[in-house]
N, C-alpha and C positions, 0 to 999 in steps of 0.2 A: 504494500500500500504506500502511496506517495505521502511524504511528509510535506508540510506547508510551512514555508519560511517567509519572513518579512524584514525589510530594512527599517530599523527603529533607532530611537535615541539620537536623532539627527538635529534636534533643536540646539540653539547656542545662545546663552545669555537670555536676553529678552526676545530674541528671534525664535519663533516657533515653526516647526516643520513636522508634518505628519500627524497621525491620530493614534498614538501609541496605546492609550488606555482602551480605545475601541477595538484595536486589532489584537492585542496581546492575549485575551482570553480564548481566542479561536485558532491560534497557530501552534506549531510544534517547535519551531526554531526562530530565535530572534537574532538578527545580525545587527550588532550594536556598534554605532559609530565610536571612534576612538580619539576624536579631537582634532584631526587634521582637516577633514572636509566638513565636519559637523560634530555636535556633541561637545560637552565641556564636563569637568569633573562632577558637578552636581547632577547634570543630566545623565551621565553614565551611572552614577550611584542610584538614582531614582529608577532608571530603566532596568537595571539589574534587579532591584527590589521588586519591581512589577513582574519581571520574568519569574523570579523565585515564587512569588505569590501564586502564579498561575501554573507552576510546574513546567515552564517552557525551557527547552535547551538553549544555551547561550553560545553565540559565536562572535568573534571579532570581525569588524567591518572596516578595515584600514583603507585609506585612500591617499592620493597625492596631497601635499600641504597646500590646500587651495580653499580656504574658507569663503573667499569672495565668489569664486566660481562654483562652490558646492562640490568640488572634486570632479567636475565634469570636463575639465580642460586637461588635455594630455601635457605631460612635462617630459623633457629630454633628460632623463636621469641615468646615471651609470648603474651597473649591476650592484656595486657596493652601496650606492645610495639607496637603491630599492630594498636591498637586504636589511640595511640599517633602519629605514623608515618603517618597514613592515614589522620588524622585531620590536622596535620602540613602541609602536601602537599596540601590538599584541600584548606586550609586557604590561602596558598601562591597564588595559581592560582585564587582563588575567589577574593582576594584583588587586584591582578594585573588586573583582568577583570573589577572590579568596577571602576578603574581609567579610563578605556575606555568606561564606561557606558554599560558594557556587563553583562548579568545575567548568571552565571554558572547554568547549568540545571541538571547535573547528574555526577556520578562517575563511571569510569570503571577501575578497577585495571589492572596493566600491568604484562605481562610475568609470572615469577614464582609465584608472588603474586596472579595473576589471576588463574593459574593452581592449586595452593594450596587452594584457595577459593573454587574451584569446587570439589576438591578431599578430603578436610579435613573440616569436620563440624565445629571444633573449630575456624579455620581460618575464615571461612565464617561468623560465629557468631560474631567474633571480628570486622570484617569489617562492618557488619550490625549495630553493637553496635556503632561504630564510627559515622556512618551516623545518627543514632537515637539521638546521643548527639550533633550533629551539630546545630548551632543556627537557621537554617531554613531548610525546607525540600529539599532534593536532591534525585533524583532517583538513583538506583543502576543498572548498566548494567552487566549482567552475561550471561553465555552461555546457550542457549536453549538445554536442554537434556531431556531424559525420566523422570527425577526427577523434572521437572519444577513445578509440583503441590506442592511437598514438599518444594521447595525453596520459593514458593509464600506464603505458610503457615508460614514459618519462618519469612519472611519479614512482613507479616501482623501483627504478634505479636508485632512488633516494630514500626508499622505505616509507613513502607517504601514501596514505589512503585517501581516496577521492569520493566526494559526493557530486554527482552530476545533476544540474538543475535545469528546469524549463521555466518559462515565464508565462504567467496567466494573462498579463495585461499588455504585453509587447508584441508587435508584429515582427515576423521573421523575414530576413532577406533570403534570396534564393540560395546563398552559400551556407545557410544554417546559422549565420550570425544575426544579431538583432538589427533591425532596421534603424538607422541613425535617427535620433530624436529630432534632428533638423529637417527630416523629410516628412511629408504629409502622411497621416494615418500610422505614425510610428507607435502611438499608444492607442490601444483598442477602446472602443466604446464598451459599455457594460454588456450589451448583447453579444458582441464579437468575443469579448473576454470569456464569457460563460461558454460559448460554443467551443472556443479553443481549449478550455479546461476539460470539457466533455471528450473532445477528440484525444487529448493527451491521456486521459484516464482510460478510455475505451480502446484506443488503438496504439498508444505510445508514439503518436506522430503529431505534427502541426502542418498547416498549409501556409506556404510562403506568400509573399506579396504578389507573386506572379502566378500563384495557383499550384505550385509544385508541392508534393507531399514529402516531408522530411521525417526520417526515422530518428527518434531521440532516445526513447527508453530511459527517462530520467528517474532519479531517486527522490527528488524534492522539487516542489513547485513554489515559485516566488510570486508574491503579490507586493507591490511597492507601497510602502507606508505613506508616501507623498502623493499617491494617486487616490483621490477621494472616491472615485467610482470603485476602485479595487477594494478599498477598506469597507465601503458600504455593502459590497457584495460578498464579503469574506465568509459569512455564515453559509451562504448558498454555495460558495466554492467548496467549503469544507464538507457540506452535505453531498456534493457531487463526488468528491474524493472517497467518501465513506459508503457510497452506494454499493 
């Protein structure tokens, strides 16, 4: 059965992002921002407490150091910089979680760092290297694509376990990647989102922007916490998953 994950804890100071309290009771996995693209110490603390209250698995959601752009702008970073920034952020949320007796379970990069991980092998290699250097095992969550076997082989070389995810509310390009948010119809309407969830659950596939069927076979399904339609439909999405 698919797990349901959501990007949460992305508010910062007086700036609010997402509907954490509405989403948390209905998900299995919370990807919590670590301060670089969103989130601050108090937001991290409160989001972890909310996850613990609802028995939700917790993962780190590290991104590029880009608060102004919400981590959605790619940065030309060296492998050493990526390794350091990932481990810095993972260590922060892991330490905050330990204070509340919560075990961090996995890492899911955010925004442009996630997109670069999927599109650029050196970035993906650096992120995997960061996890392999961490003091205890953590799974890596990345997008389910036709290249899943290649990504699994890369991870196996470093002893990293993977969770492959699909997206409930995002349109897919013909190559299996997410359609860029700058393009029309990149984020689904509620009706299209629920249709895509049914297709993923029943067939393990999605239909691309040009009508191609893509085989994904994901382990977990993402609903974005900053997508009001997704959060509003999260109970219905969960019901579809558990049918």
